[in-house]
C-alpha positions as CSV (number, residue, x, y, z in Angstrom):
1,M,139.1,106.4,49.6
2,I,138.2,110.1,48.3
3,A,138.0,109.3,44.6
4,F,137.4,113.0,43.2
5,L,136.1,116.2,44.5
6,K,133.6,118.5,42.9
7,G,133.4,122.2,44.3
8,K,134.2,125.8,44.2
9,L,137.6,126.7,43.6
10,V,138.0,129.2,46.6
11,H,142.1,129.5,46.5
12,R,144.4,129.0,44.0
13,E,148.5,129.0,43.9
14,P,150.4,127.1,41.6
15,T,151.4,123.9,44.1
16,F,147.9,124.0,46.1
17,V,144.6,124.7,45.6
18,I,141.5,125.0,48.3
19,V,138.2,123.5,46.9
20,D,134.6,124.2,48.8
21,V,132.9,121.0,48.9
22,Q,129.2,121.9,50.6
23,G,130.9,123.9,53.2
24,I,133.9,121.8,54.1
25,G,137.3,123.1,52.4
26,Y,139.8,120.3,50.9
27,Q,143.1,121.4,50.7
28,L,144.9,119.7,47.4
29,Q,148.3,119.9,46.4
30,I,148.7,120.2,42.6
31,S,151.2,119.9,39.6
32,L,151.4,122.8,37.9
33,Q,150.1,120.8,34.5
34,T,146.7,121.0,37.0
35,F,146.9,124.6,37.6
36,S,147.4,125.5,34.2
37,E,144.0,123.4,33.6
38,I,141.9,124.7,36.3
39,K,143.0,128.0,37.0
40,E,140.4,129.8,35.2
41,Q,137.4,127.6,36.8
42,E,135.3,128.8,39.2
43,N,133.7,125.1,39.6
44,V,136.1,122.0,39.6
45,M,136.1,118.2,39.5
46,L,139.8,117.0,40.7
47,H,140.3,112.7,40.6
48,T,142.5,112.5,43.8
49,H,145.0,110.5,45.6
50,L,145.1,110.3,49.8
51,N,148.8,109.9,50.9
52,I,148.7,109.0,54.7
53,R,152.0,109.5,56.8
54,E,152.4,109.4,60.4
55,D,152.5,113.1,60.8
56,A,149.7,114.2,58.1
57,H,147.0,113.2,55.6
58,V,147.8,115.3,52.1
59,L,145.6,115.1,49.1
60,F,146.5,115.2,46.0
61,G,144.7,116.5,43.0
62,F,144.5,116.5,39.1
63,S,142.5,117.7,36.7
64,S,142.4,114.2,34.7
65,I,142.7,110.7,35.3
66,A,145.2,110.1,33.1
67,E,147.6,112.3,34.9
68,K,146.8,110.6,38.6
69,K,147.0,107.6,37.2
70,L,150.7,108.5,36.0
71,F,151.3,109.9,39.3
72,Q,150.9,106.5,40.9
73,Q,152.6,104.5,38.6
74,L,155.7,107.1,39.4
75,V,155.3,106.7,43.5
76,S,154.7,103.0,42.9
77,V,158.6,103.3,42.1
78,S,160.9,103.1,45.1
79,G,162.5,106.6,45.7
80,V,159.8,108.5,44.5
81,G,157.1,109.7,46.9
82,P,154.6,111.8,46.3
83,S,156.1,115.1,46.4
84,T,159.0,114.1,43.9
85,A,156.0,112.7,41.8
86,I,153.9,116.5,41.5
87,I,157.2,118.3,40.9
88,M,158.4,115.5,38.0
89,L,154.4,115.9,36.3
90,S,155.5,119.7,37.2
91,Y,158.5,119.6,35.3
92,M,156.9,117.8,32.2
93,N,153.4,117.4,31.0
94,S,151.7,113.8,31.3
95,N,152.8,112.8,27.4
96,E,156.1,114.4,27.8
97,L,156.8,112.5,31.2
98,K,155.5,109.0,29.9
99,S,157.5,109.7,26.1
100,A,160.7,110.2,28.0
101,I,160.2,107.2,30.0
102,V,159.6,104.8,27.1
103,R,162.5,106.2,25.4
104,E,164.5,105.9,27.9
105,D,165.6,109.3,28.3
106,A,167.5,109.6,31.4
107,V,169.2,112.7,31.0
108,S,165.6,114.8,30.4
109,L,164.5,113.0,34.0
110,Q,167.7,114.4,35.1
111,A,166.9,117.7,34.5
112,I,164.5,117.4,36.9
113,K,165.0,118.7,40.6
114,G,165.3,116.1,43.0
115,I,165.5,112.9,40.6
116,G,169.3,111.9,40.3
117,G,171.1,109.4,37.8
118,K,169.8,106.1,40.0
119,T,166.1,107.2,40.1
120,A,165.7,108.2,36.6
121,Q,166.9,104.3,35.8
122,R,164.6,102.8,38.3
123,V,161.9,104.9,37.0
124,I,162.5,103.9,33.4
125,I,163.4,100.1,34.6
126,E,159.8,99.8,36.4
127,L,157.7,101.6,34.4
128,K,158.7,101.8,30.3
129,D,156.6,98.2,29.5
130,K,154.3,98.9,31.3
131,L,153.6,102.6,29.6
132,K,154.6,101.0,26.6
133,K,151.8,98.8,26.5
134,E,149.4,101.5,27.9
135,S,150.1,104.2,24.8
136,W,150.0,101.1,22.4
137,E,146.5,99.9,24.3
138,E,145.0,103.9,24.0
139,T,146.6,105.2,20.2
140,Q,145.4,104.3,16.7
141,P,147.9,102.5,14.9
142,A,150.0,105.5,13.1
143,I,150.2,108.0,16.3
144,S,152.0,107.2,19.2
145,L,151.3,108.8,22.5
146,G,154.9,110.1,23.0
147,V,157.2,111.1,20.8
148,H,154.6,112.3,18.4
149,N,152.7,114.2,21.0
150,T,155.4,116.6,21.7
151,I,156.1,117.2,18.1
152,R,152.4,117.5,17.5
153,N,151.2,119.8,20.2
154,E,154.1,122.4,19.2
155,A,153.1,122.2,15.8
156,L,149.7,122.5,16.5
157,S,150.6,126.0,18.7
158,A,152.6,126.7,15.9
159,L,149.5,126.6,13.3
160,L,147.4,128.2,15.5
161,T,149.4,131.2,16.1
162,L,149.6,131.6,12.7
163,G,146.1,132.0,12.5
164,L,144.6,128.7,11.6
165,P,141.3,127.3,12.9
166,K,141.9,124.4,15.8
167,A,139.7,121.6,13.9
168,A,141.3,122.6,10.7
169,A,145.1,123.0,12.2
170,E,144.6,119.3,14.4
171,K,143.2,117.1,11.2
172,S,145.9,118.6,8.6
173,I,148.8,117.9,11.0
174,D,147.1,114.0,11.9
175,T,147.0,113.7,8.2
176,V,150.6,114.5,7.9
177,L,151.7,112.3,10.9
178,K,150.1,109.3,9.7
179,K,152.1,109.7,6.1
180,S,155.4,110.4,7.6
181,G,155.4,108.1,10.5
182,N,158.1,109.0,12.8
183,T,160.5,110.6,10.6
184,I,159.4,114.4,10.2
185,T,160.8,117.3,12.1
186,L,158.7,120.0,13.9
187,E,159.6,122.3,11.0
188,D,158.5,120.2,7.9
189,L,155.2,119.2,9.7
190,V,154.4,122.7,9.7
191,K,155.2,123.2,6.5
192,Q,153.0,120.1,5.3
193,A,150.6,121.1,7.6
194,L,150.0,124.5,6.6
195,K,149.8,123.3,2.7
196,N,147.1,120.7,3.8
197,A,144.7,123.4,5.4
């Protein structure tokens, strides 16, 4: 099994890249999430998943182990193949996708091309508890991975646009989130974080 590839990025497109590893060019299917992470890089390390079919061996690449793990969890669900999982990870980033599953937000999942009502329900039923357990283990008490992360990223983007340094903006946002829990709106979060910064 190929766990990762490290080499020179010789060709890049939003759906696939070619990585030169000591003179051998590996073509990897990627999500838009991975593309946006690596598009400016010359040398990359991509975590990989090899999908073996009767007619082809397809290598998928991911900029993070977390994205690779979520991809593998998605393809474990009946009716979700590797291509569908890549589309899902291109439509939403890993945290947004996890959040939608944990919140049982079938409407958001069905907005993804190729995901119907039954598939959305299967993904939620099969992965919700696993992802809840993971986010509980990975996070500190007050900040959850799912809902908080989307609002946190949007607030951070707003504060950076307003000219705040990234470190100060992140610290301020986290302070406000710890005090407020899940009840704060994006607008209030930005306002309070600006006061605290």
